[in-house]
Structures are given as C-alpha cells and as structure tokens.
TORFI-664384 format. One record per residue (C-alpha): residue in one letter; x, z, y. Coordinates in steps of 0.05 Angstrom, whole numbers, plus 5000, padded with zeros to 4 digits. Layout:
TORFI-664384
AXZY ...
END
This chain:
TORFI-664384
M499550015004 K505250165045 N509049505034 F502549145043 I501049515112 T508849405137 T508048605118 L501548625149 L503848965209 I508748495216 L505347845209 V500348165271 F506348215312 S509347515295 F502347175316 S501947695380 F509547555404 A507146675387 Q502246855430 E505947105473 Q511446705488 G506645995479 I501845695525 K497346195558 F490645825561 D485945955616 Q478145975591 S474545955658 S469445505667 F472044665680 K469644895768 D474145505763 L480445105736 L480244605785 T479545095851 K484745515815 A489044875817 K488044705882 K489245255907 E496245335870 K497544575879 K497744495805 L495443945756 V490344245706 F492244115636 I486444065577 D487144175511 A480443775481 Y479443955412 A474644035360 V474044585307 W473944065249 C480443765272 G486443855229 P491443545279 C488844065332 K489044675282 M496744325270 M497544365355 D496544985359 R499845355304 N506244965310 V507644685380 F502445075434 T506245725408 Q514045375422 K517045865474 S520445135508 V513044865521 G510445465537 D514845515596 F514544965623 F506844975613 N506245655646 K511045425704 N507144775722 F500244795693 I493445095698 S491745075624 S484445085576 R482544995521 I475044655505 D472144485446 M469243795470 E462443815420 K460644475444 G458444705517 E460744395578 G466144055538 R461243525517 E460343295589 I467743355593 A468942775531 Q463642385563 Q466342415625 F473642215611 S472441825547 V474642315489 R474141935426 S478842195382 Y482643025373 P486643265394 T486742875466 F490443205531 L487743125594 F492443285662 M487943235728 N489743445795 G485243885834 D479943405851 G478943295783 E481442535782 L484542315717 V492042305724 S495142295648 Q491542195586 N494242165515 S492342365442 G493742495371 Y499243055341 M505543105372 E512343395360 P514143995402 T521243585427 L515342875441 F509843365461 L514443595521 A517843045538 M510442775554 A509543365597 Q515743285635 D513642545647 V506642865677 K509843285721 A515042835752 G510542295764 N507042785816 S513443005840 K518842565870 E523442615815 G519641965785 S516841815729 L517341425659 K515440795703 D519340915757 R525841015722 F523440425670 A523640015736 K529740315757 G533540025692 E534840585667 N535240415591 S537440865540 P534340815459 E531641515462 F528241395535 L525140755517 I522141045438 N518941685484 I515341045528 M512540745464 K510341355432 L507041675499 N505241055526 S501540645459 T495240815468 S493840975536 D498340445568 F500239865511 E503139365566 F508639765586 A508740055516 K510339285499 K514539245553 A519439785533 S519139555455 E522138865486 K528139275537 Y528839665463 F530739065410 A533438785471 T539239115480 K538839375400 K547039115375 P545438515332 T549538775286 E546639465294 P540939495214 I535239625226 T529240245218 K523440355185 E520940595252 E523540075286 V520039615241 G513240115257 F515139895331 L515239185307 F509439135271 F504439625319 F507239225387 I507838555373 K501138195376 S502037365382 S506936785370 K509336825442 D510937565435 F518437695459 N519338015390 F516937575342 K523637125335 Y527037835327 L520837955266 Q523437285241 D530937395243 K530238035205 K526337895147 A531438095089 E532338765127 I526138955147 I523438755068 Q526839295041 F522139805073 L515339495049 P514238895005 E515038145025 E508238045010 Q506538405060 Y511238305114 N508737475105 E501237705108 Y503238045168 K507137545207 N501936875179 Q495837495215 I500237485284 L499336625268 L492736535254 S491537015317 D495236435363 V490235975319 M483836265342 E485636335420 T485435565407 A480235515374 I475235995418 D471235535468 D469136145512 K465935725570 N459835495512 H460536185473 R462235835406 I468235825352 D470635105331 E471035155253 D473834545243 K478534575292 F480835335269 M480335135184 K485234465210 A491334875238 A490135605200 E489735245124 P495934935118 L498635655135 V496336155094 G491535695051 K483835605046 E481736225020 A485636725077 A483236205131 T476136295109 A476337005103 K480337005186 L475036585199 N469237025179 Q473437635213 I473437195278 K466037045272 L463537705268 S468238035320 Y467437435365 Y458037435357 E458638245367 Q462638245433 N457537735456 R451237935429 N450237305381 F446237745330 T443137115297 E449936745275 Y452537505273 E447137595221 K448937005182 T456437075182 A456337715163 L450537565105 E455537025077 Y461437465085 Y459138125050 K456337785000 N461038124953 P460238794985 D465139164931 L470738714951 F469939165022 E471939785046 P465340175057 N467140435123 E468439605147 T460539415112 L458040085138 K459139885211 A455939215196 A448939545168 W448939965237 I449639295271 F443739025225 A439639645230 E440739655314 N438638875325 I437038415266 K430238485249 N429338025183 K427138555134 A431138075083 S436938165118 L435938855128 K435239045048 K441938715050 A444639175098 T441339835069 E445239615006 W452339615044 A449440325079 E448840595009 K455340384982 S457740815040 V453741445023 M457041444952 R462441454969 G462142005011 E456142365051 T456942375136 P451742485184 E453241775214 N452841475144 T446241715118 Y443241655192 I444340945181 L441340935119 A435641425140 Q434840825197 L435840215152 Y430040535097 Y424640705157 L425639965180 I424339565113 G418240125105 N420440585051 K418941165096 D419941705040 L427841525041 A427441475105 K425642195120 N430642485065 F436642135089 A434842375159 E434743015143 L441343065095 S443642745161 N441243275207 S443943765158 I451843515147 A450843455230 K449244145235 Q454444515186 T460544065212 G457444185289 K456143455313 D450743135356 T443643225322 K439242815371 L439042075328 S438442505260 E431842905294 E430342205335 L429441885289 L426042385245 N420242575306 L418341805292 I417541795216 K412942325224 K408141905269 
END
C-alpha cells in the first residue's frame, strides 16, 4: 500500500509539474480573451479541439506540457483551449471554417485571423510555427519576409513546407521548388523528400516534375515502381484533363481526353480517370443530370470502390436526384458503408434514402440510430431530428 501511495503521489506531482511548466490556458469567454489580448497587446492562441480527437489528446499530453513551448506561449500569447462542438466553440468553428482537429488559431484583439494551421505537430515544429506567427506581427519578419530576402537553408525551407502545406499551399510549393533547386545533384534523396515531391507536384509543368523523372531509380527504393508510374501518369492525365474541359460551354470533350490519355495509361485507366473528372466537374457545376448518369455507370460494381467514395455519391443522390430507380441504387451504396461500420453520417444518409424511396419504417430505424450514435459521440443531432420529424408527418 505504501508503495502504491508513493507511486500515486509521484504521478500527481509529475502531472502538476507538467501543467505548471507548459502552456497556461485561459478558459475565459471568447469575448474576454480578445479584450485581454487587446489590453496586453498580444495575439490570442486557440487550440480548437474535439473531445474524441486522438491527435488533440497527443498535443495536450506531448506538446503543450513542454517547458520551451510553455515559456514562449505564456510570454507572447493569450492561450485558450475550446471544444469546437460545444457552446461558443460551434460559433468559432463556423466563423473560422474549422473542419479538422486539432486546428490552431491565432488572432488579434479585434478577432481578426492572423494564422491558422492544423494537425498534430512535434514540439519543435509547433514552436517554430508559433515563433513565425509572432515574427510576422513584429519587426523580426515572418517566414515569407525571410524567404523573399533569400534565406534558403534546408531546415528553413522544410519548416515552410510543413507549416504552410494546407494554409498557404502556393507559398509552401515555392519553398519546395527552392529546396530541390538548391539540393546537390550527388546528394541521395530521402523518404521525406519523396513525400514532399508527391505532395507538391500537381502538373507536368511544375518545376519539380523533371526532378521526379530524373530521380526515378532512387525514388522506387522507397515505394513500388508501379506506384511511382501510377502517380506520374495521374499527373500527366491531369494535364490532359485541363485541355479537355470546356468551361465556356460547361462540357467535357470525352473524345479529346481519351485520344490523349489512352496512349499514356491504357484504355481502362483512362476511362476510369475520365469518369472521375466528370463526377467532380458535374458536381462542382451542379449539373446533376450528367452526374447521375456518370455515377450510375462508374459505380455499377460498388464493391470495386472504397465505401466512403460511394457514400459521398449516395449523399449527392439523396440531396439532388429524384429518380427512384437511381435512389435505390444509391441506397445500396449507403448500405455498403453502414455494413463496414455505423457512423452518424452514413446511417443518416441511408435513412434519408430509405425515406425518399418510400420505406418509412427503415428510414425511421436508421434515423434513430444516427441520432443515438451522434449523441453518444457528442456530434450534432440536428439533421437526424429534422428527418425524424419529417418521417412522423
């Protein structure tokens, strides 16, 4: 018993010490946070999280508790942690378009967004991100300022790529081009660098595409050659796609695409890519008549596709298609997703489709299931409740 109590005391002391040396979070209201920031001439830092989010918990455990992180944040920011699925967190999530967790928001005392990044970061990268945010609002200069002045060390450019890959893709892409332009030809490529190439190259016209081709022998040491070829072909097909889309007339020249694409990847792969392009294009242009035709043909055998992909098509059908035969096919796609694992989203879509094809009993069952799972996981129940009220009429 004595050993147990000693161990418990050590754990409590360690936890308290970690809290003491890490970021001190202020749980005041959003309005009060802004007031404090304005008064103290600091920025507000908000850790936008969700209780179910694994990476959020890892940030809380591994990063926020670090002394170096705490020292910098406590000196330079008014920090707060806000659950984006409860209370005023929902309004903040909507206002700043928070769609993934964790998201890190930095704003001034007027509530104007200064910087936004997301995803788990190791302490050194997280601290570098915060230092750049602080520098961008001081005389020291931000990453963009330093990049413009010619700073180009590998570590500096890697930080830009990692910190801006989602928030400012074009800036991060420029850093990737500078990185590979200054890399010595004799220096072997690393697995991380292969990841940078694959992430930032979007066209065969991109600066780094030639580097990708020249380094094939080294790159395929890290992944199968088939995967490398598939990626390169997808890049080439994307270029073909641009020439085949007629935005003026809102149509896709299928013959033109196939003529250019088939010699590159073969008829089967070219046809699959064409259908993917058509689905995306018709969805974006809200041409759901053509979307319906394409989806029914493309997803004829849904077992060949990931459930999340066909679930998205099922949702689009539920929202925009009236033909009952088509809706029945979409119901099969949603059923496949639910069979893989029930979520508030896929059970709601399935309930919606059952309702649209006239099966109110199954619609009610799955709407209630969606509502129940949403409550258990702390998610919004508004849609399932609206559907249940509709079914009861």
